[in-house]
C-alpha positions as a Markdown table, in Angstrom:
| # | Residue | x | y | z |
|---|---|---|---|---|
| 1 | Met | -17.6 | -5.6 | 20.9 |
| 2 | Ser | -14.1 | -6.5 | 19.7 |
| 3 | Tyr | -11.7 | -4.1 | 18.1 |
| 4 | Lys | -12.2 | -5.9 | 14.7 |
| 5 | Asp | -15.9 | -5.0 | 14.9 |
| 6 | Tyr | -15.0 | -1.3 | 15.4 |
| 7 | Ile | -12.6 | -1.5 | 12.4 |
| 8 | Arg | -15.4 | -3.0 | 10.2 |
| 9 | Arg | -17.7 | -0.2 | 11.2 |
| 10 | Ile | -15.0 | 2.4 | 10.3 |
| 11 | Leu | -14.5 | 0.7 | 6.9 |
| 12 | Arg | -18.2 | 0.8 | 6.2 |
| 13 | Cys | -18.1 | 4.5 | 7.0 |
| 14 | Tyr | -15.3 | 4.8 | 4.4 |
| 15 | Tyr | -17.4 | 3.2 | 1.7 |
| 16 | Trp | -20.4 | 5.4 | 2.3 |
| 17 | Ser | -18.4 | 8.6 | 2.9 |
| 18 | Ile | -16.6 | 8.3 | -0.4 |
| 19 | Val | -19.8 | 7.7 | -2.3 |
| 20 | Ile | -21.4 | 10.7 | -0.7 |
| 21 | Leu | -18.3 | 12.8 | -1.4 |
| 22 | Leu | -18.5 | 11.9 | -5.0 |
| 23 | Phe | -22.1 | 12.8 | -5.3 |
| 24 | Leu | -21.6 | 16.1 | -3.5 |
| 25 | Leu | -18.6 | 16.9 | -5.8 |
| 26 | Leu | -20.7 | 16.3 | -8.9 |
| 27 | Leu | -23.3 | 18.8 | -7.7 |
| 28 | Ser | -21.0 | 21.4 | -6.2 |
| 29 | Ser | -18.7 | 21.4 | -9.2 |
| 30 | Trp | -21.7 | 21.9 | -11.5 |
| 31 | Leu | -23.0 | 24.8 | -9.5 |
| 32 | Leu | -19.6 | 26.4 | -8.9 |
| 33 | Gly | -18.8 | 26.0 | -12.6 |
| 34 | Ile | -21.8 | 28.2 | -13.4 |
| 35 | Tyr | -20.9 | 31.1 | -11.1 |
| 36 | Val | -17.1 | 30.8 | -10.5 |
| 37 | Asp | -14.5 | 31.2 | -13.2 |
| 38 | Gly | -11.8 | 28.5 | -13.2 |
| 39 | Val | -14.0 | 25.6 | -11.9 |
| 40 | Gln | -14.7 | 22.7 | -14.3 |
| 41 | Gly | -18.2 | 21.2 | -13.7 |
| 42 | Leu | -18.3 | 17.4 | -13.8 |
| 43 | Leu | -21.9 | 17.5 | -15.1 |
| 44 | Thr | -21.0 | 19.7 | -18.1 |
| 45 | Pro | -20.5 | 18.0 | -21.5 |
| 46 | Arg | -16.7 | 18.4 | -21.1 |
| 47 | Gly | -16.8 | 17.0 | -17.5 |
| 48 | Ile | -18.9 | 14.0 | -18.6 |
| 49 | Arg | -16.5 | 13.2 | -21.4 |
| 50 | Trp | -13.6 | 13.5 | -19.0 |
| 51 | Met | -15.2 | 11.2 | -16.4 |
| 52 | Cys | -16.1 | 8.5 | -19.0 |
| 53 | Ser | -12.6 | 8.5 | -20.5 |
| 54 | Asn | -10.6 | 8.6 | -17.2 |
| 55 | Ile | -12.0 | 5.8 | -15.1 |
| 56 | Val | -9.0 | 3.6 | -15.7 |
| 57 | Pro | -6.4 | 6.4 | -15.7 |
| 58 | Asn | -7.7 | 7.5 | -12.3 |
| 59 | Phe | -7.4 | 4.0 | -10.9 |
| 60 | Ala | -4.0 | 3.5 | -12.5 |
| 61 | Ser | -2.7 | 6.7 | -10.7 |
| 62 | Val | -2.8 | 4.7 | -7.4 |
| 63 | His | 0.5 | 2.9 | -6.7 |
| 64 | Leu | -1.1 | -0.5 | -6.7 |
| 65 | Ala | 2.2 | -2.4 | -7.4 |
| 66 | Lys | 3.7 | -1.0 | -4.2 |
| 67 | Met | 0.6 | -1.8 | -2.2 |
| 68 | Leu | 0.3 | -5.3 | -3.5 |
| 69 | Leu | 4.0 | -6.1 | -2.8 |
| 70 | Gly | 3.7 | -4.6 | 0.7 |
| 71 | Val | 0.5 | -6.6 | 1.4 |
| 72 | Met | 2.2 | -9.8 | 0.1 |
| 73 | Ala | 5.2 | -9.2 | 2.3 |
| 74 | Phe | 3.1 | -8.6 | 5.4 |
| 75 | Gly | 1.0 | -11.7 | 4.6 |
| 76 | Val | 4.0 | -14.0 | 4.4 |
| 77 | Leu | 5.3 | -12.7 | 7.7 |
| 78 | Asn | 1.9 | -13.2 | 9.3 |
| 79 | Glu | 1.4 | -16.7 | 7.9 |
| 80 | Ser | 4.9 | -17.7 | 9.0 |
| 81 | Gly | 4.0 | -17.1 | 12.6 |
| 82 | Ile | 7.0 | -14.8 | 13.3 |
| 83 | Phe | 4.8 | -12.1 | 14.8 |
| 84 | Arg | 3.7 | -14.6 | 17.5 |
| 85 | Thr | 7.2 | -14.8 | 18.9 |
| 86 | Phe | 6.7 | -11.3 | 20.2 |
| 87 | Ser | 3.6 | -12.2 | 22.2 |
| 88 | Asp | 4.0 | -15.9 | 23.2 |
| 89 | Arg | 6.6 | -17.6 | 25.3 |
| 90 | Val | 9.4 | -18.6 | 22.8 |
| 91 | Ser | 9.9 | -22.3 | 22.5 |
| 92 | Leu | 13.1 | -24.1 | 21.6 |
| 93 | Lys | 11.8 | -24.7 | 18.1 |
| 94 | Gln | 11.0 | -21.0 | 17.7 |
| 95 | Gln | 14.4 | -20.1 | 19.1 |
| 96 | Arg | 16.0 | -22.3 | 16.5 |
| 97 | Ala | 13.9 | -20.8 | 13.7 |
| 98 | Leu | 14.7 | -17.3 | 14.8 |
| 99 | Leu | 18.4 | -18.2 | 14.9 |
| 100 | Ile | 18.4 | -19.6 | 11.3 |
| 101 | Thr | 16.2 | -16.7 | 10.0 |
| 102 | Gly | 18.5 | -14.2 | 11.7 |
| 103 | Ser | 21.6 | -15.8 | 10.2 |
| 104 | Val | 20.0 | -15.6 | 6.7 |
| 105 | Phe | 19.0 | -12.0 | 7.3 |
| 106 | Val | 22.6 | -11.1 | 8.4 |
| 107 | Phe | 24.1 | -12.9 | 5.4 |
| 108 | Val | 21.8 | -11.1 | 2.9 |
| 109 | Val | 22.5 | -7.7 | 4.6 |
| 110 | Gly | 26.2 | -8.4 | 4.5 |
| 111 | Leu | 26.0 | -9.3 | 0.8 |
| 112 | Phe | 24.3 | -6.0 | 0.0 |
| 113 | Ser | 26.8 | -4.1 | 2.2 |
| 114 | Leu | 29.5 | -5.5 | -0.1 |
| 115 | Leu | 27.6 | -4.4 | -3.1 |
| 116 | Leu | 27.3 | -0.9 | -1.6 |
| 117 | Phe | 30.7 | -0.3 | 0.1 |
| 118 | Leu | 33.3 | -2.1 | -1.9 |
| 119 | Pro | 35.3 | -0.1 | -4.5 |
| 120 | Asn | 33.2 | 0.4 | -7.7 |
| 121 | Ala | 30.1 | -0.8 | -5.8 |
| 122 | Val | 27.6 | -1.9 | -8.4 |
| 123 | Leu | 24.5 | -0.6 | -6.5 |
| 124 | Leu | 25.8 | 3.0 | -6.2 |
| 125 | Ser | 25.3 | 5.7 | -8.8 |
| 126 | Ala | 27.8 | 6.4 | -11.5 |
| 127 | Phe | 29.2 | 9.1 | -9.1 |
| 128 | Gly | 29.5 | 6.6 | -6.3 |
| 129 | Thr | 26.7 | 8.1 | -4.2 |
| 130 | Phe | 23.4 | 6.7 | -2.8 |
| 131 | Ser | 21.4 | 9.4 | -4.4 |
| 132 | His | 19.9 | 8.3 | -7.7 |
| 133 | Ser | 21.5 | 4.9 | -7.3 |
| 134 | Ala | 20.0 | 1.5 | -8.1 |
| 135 | Phe | 19.8 | 0.9 | -4.4 |
| 136 | Ser | 17.9 | 4.1 | -3.6 |
| 137 | Lys | 15.5 | 3.6 | -6.5 |
| 138 | Gly | 14.8 | 0.0 | -5.6 |
| 139 | Phe | 14.9 | 0.4 | -1.8 |
| 140 | Tyr | 11.2 | -0.2 | -1.2 |
| 141 | Gly | 11.2 | -3.3 | -3.4 |
| 142 | Leu | 14.4 | -4.7 | -1.8 |
| 143 | Met | 12.9 | -4.2 | 1.7 |
| 144 | Met | 9.7 | -6.0 | 0.7 |
| 145 | Val | 11.6 | -8.9 | -0.9 |
| 146 | Met | 13.7 | -9.1 | 2.3 |
| 147 | Ala | 10.6 | -9.4 | 4.4 |
| 148 | Ile | 9.2 | -12.1 | 2.1 |
| 149 | Leu | 12.5 | -14.0 | 2.4 |
| 150 | Val | 12.5 | -13.7 | 6.2 |
| 151 | Gly | 8.9 | -14.9 | 6.3 |
| 152 | Asn | 9.6 | -17.9 | 4.0 |
| 153 | Val | 12.7 | -19.0 | 5.9 |
| 154 | Tyr | 11.0 | -18.7 | 9.3 |
| 155 | Gly | 7.9 | -20.5 | 8.1 |
| 156 | Ala | 9.9 | -23.3 | 6.5 |
| 157 | Thr | 12.1 | -23.7 | 9.6 |
| 158 | Met | 9.0 | -23.9 | 11.8 |
| 159 | Gly | 7.4 | -26.5 | 9.6 |
| 160 | Arg | 4.5 | -24.2 | 8.6 |
| 161 | Phe | 5.6 | -24.1 | 4.9 |
| 162 | Val | 6.3 | -27.6 | 3.7 |
| 163 | Ser | 5.0 | -28.0 | 0.2 |
| 164 | Met | 5.0 | -25.6 | -2.8 |
| 165 | His | 1.3 | -25.1 | -2.1 |
| 166 | Asp | 2.1 | -23.9 | 1.4 |
| 167 | Phe | 4.5 | -21.3 | 0.0 |
| 168 | Val | 2.1 | -20.1 | -2.6 |
| 169 | Gln | -0.8 | -19.9 | -0.1 |
| 170 | Ala | 1.3 | -17.9 | 2.3 |
| 171 | His | 1.8 | -15.3 | -0.3 |
| 172 | Val | -1.8 | -14.9 | -1.2 |
| 173 | Ala | -3.7 | -15.7 | 2.1 |
| 174 | Ile | -4.0 | -12.2 | 3.2 |
| 175 | Phe | -5.6 | -11.0 | 0.0 |
| 176 | Ser | -9.0 | -12.6 | 0.9 |
| 177 | Thr | -9.0 | -10.4 | 4.0 |
| 178 | Val | -8.0 | -7.1 | 2.3 |
| 179 | Ala | -10.0 | -7.6 | -0.9 |
| 180 | Gly | -12.6 | -5.0 | 0.1 |
| 181 | Tyr | -9.8 | -2.4 | 0.2 |
| 182 | Phe | -9.5 | -2.4 | -3.6 |
| 183 | Val | -13.2 | -1.3 | -3.8 |
| 184 | Ile | -12.3 | 1.6 | -1.5 |
| 185 | Ile | -9.3 | 2.7 | -3.5 |
| 186 | Phe | -11.2 | 2.4 | -6.8 |
| 187 | Leu | -13.9 | 4.8 | -5.4 |
| 188 | Ala | -11.3 | 7.0 | -3.8 |
| 189 | Ser | -9.2 | 7.3 | -7.0 |
| 190 | Gln | -12.3 | 8.4 | -8.9 |
| 191 | Phe | -13.0 | 11.1 | -6.2 |
| 192 | Ile | -9.4 | 12.3 | -6.2 |
| 193 | Gly | -9.2 | 12.4 | -10.0 |
| 194 | Cys | -12.5 | 14.3 | -10.2 |
| 195 | Leu | -11.5 | 16.7 | -7.5 |
| 196 | Glu | -8.3 | 17.5 | -9.4 |
| 197 | Phe | -10.2 | 18.0 | -12.7 |
| 198 | Thr | -12.6 | 20.5 | -11.2 |
| 199 | Gly | -9.8 | 22.8 | -10.1 |
| 200 | Ile | -11.7 | 23.7 | -6.9 |
| 201 | Leu | -8.6 | 23.2 | -4.6 |
| 202 | Thr | -6.4 | 25.2 | -7.0 |
| 203 | Leu | -8.9 | 28.0 | -6.9 |
| 204 | Leu | -8.7 | 27.9 | -3.1 |
| 205 | Gly | -4.9 | 28.3 | -3.2 |
| 206 | Asp | -4.0 | 24.7 | -2.4 |
| 207 | Asp | -0.4 | 23.9 | -3.4 |
| 208 | Gly | -1.0 | 20.1 | -3.3 |
| 209 | Thr | -0.9 | 19.7 | 0.4 |
| 210 | Val | -4.7 | 19.0 | 0.8 |
| 211 | Leu | -4.5 | 16.4 | -2.1 |
| 212 | His | -1.6 | 14.7 | -0.4 |
| 213 | Ile | -3.5 | 14.5 | 2.9 |
| 214 | Leu | -6.6 | 13.2 | 1.1 |
| 215 | Arg | -4.5 | 10.5 | -0.6 |
| 216 | Val | -3.0 | 9.3 | 2.7 |
| 217 | Phe | -6.4 | 9.4 | 4.4 |
| 218 | Leu | -8.2 | 7.6 | 1.6 |
| 219 | Tyr | -5.5 | 5.3 | 0.2 |
| 220 | Asp | -3.2 | 4.4 | 3.1 |
| 221 | Phe | -5.3 | 4.5 | 6.2 |
| 222 | Pro | -7.9 | 2.0 | 5.0 |
| 223 | Leu | -5.1 | -0.4 | 4.1 |
| 224 | Val | -3.8 | -0.3 | 7.7 |
| 225 | Leu | -7.3 | -1.0 | 9.0 |
| 226 | Tyr | -7.6 | -4.1 | 6.7 |
| 227 | Ile | -4.2 | -5.3 | 7.7 |
| 228 | Leu | -5.3 | -5.0 | 11.4 |
| 229 | Leu | -8.3 | -7.2 | 10.5 |
| 230 | Ser | -6.0 | -9.9 | 9.3 |
| 231 | Leu | -4.1 | -10.2 | 12.6 |
């Protein structure tokens, strides 16, 4: 059995586990709401109204834009073939592509360095610091756009991206592989939202640490597994 088969099994466990956790949360919050002060039952009239009105807000609480941009950037790099240079014997064509891509990368980094370190740098804050600057606020987006640029330059230089159709397909190819992930985060977002509503963790003295761990485990880890499936 290949590692991808193991990943698919783990992902199936994710689907069923979240469904079971949602069902258990419905029942446990209802019972605890009867006997424990401070717990909101999901099967009470108020809980049912809350669930019906917060399906979309729960899903919207997930940082989908960041995830989509990150997946797109990884997909372009993967489709360009740049990852294969680290596992295969590098040909002269690949060396040329890496040289051109590296030159473009250095040029862009140098340009941003000027925008950061010249007097009155436009990407710094009004106080001339990195903190709360346009650069720090947009750092993630800039890194993802840089990755997309690198992938496009390498893919074009290698002859993998020739037409506009090739460029577009490179940006969306990975989404067919990770499409199932969005089902997981939809279910997970409903579970996280319902868990917050019940107040069970607050009653147990959680300061937000458990919720943070749950978000990482239910939102981020499955995405890593889906990306591994695309390799």
